[in-house]
N, C-alpha and C positions, 0 to 999 in steps of 0.2 A: 210551103216548106217551113218547118218549125225550127226553133233555135238549136235544138240538139242535133238535128240533121245537118245544119250548117257547120256546127262544131265537128261532127263526125267526118264530113267531107274535107274540112280543113286539115284535120289530123291525118287522114288517109293521104292527102296530097303531100304533107310534110314527110310522112313516113316513106312514100315512094321517092321523094327527092333525096332523102338521106340514103336510102338503099342504092339508088342510082349513082350517087356520088361515091359511095364505098366501093361499088362494083367497078366504076370507071378507074378509081385509084388502084384497085387490085389488078386490073387489066394492064394499066400503065406500068406498075411495079413489076409484074411478071414479064412483060415485054422488055423492060429495061434490064432485068436480071438475065434474060436469055441472051441479049446482045453482048453482055459483059461476061457471060459464063459464070455468074455468081449464084446460079440456082442450085440449092442443096437438096432438092427433091421434096 
């Protein structure tokens, strides 16, 4: 495995972690809004 492959894998892992964090935050916000009736559509 060459150095650029290692860098590429690390970047993909970071990107997936960021996307997962954003998705989880969006899910939590949507659930919280539904509970309080603050969802504007």
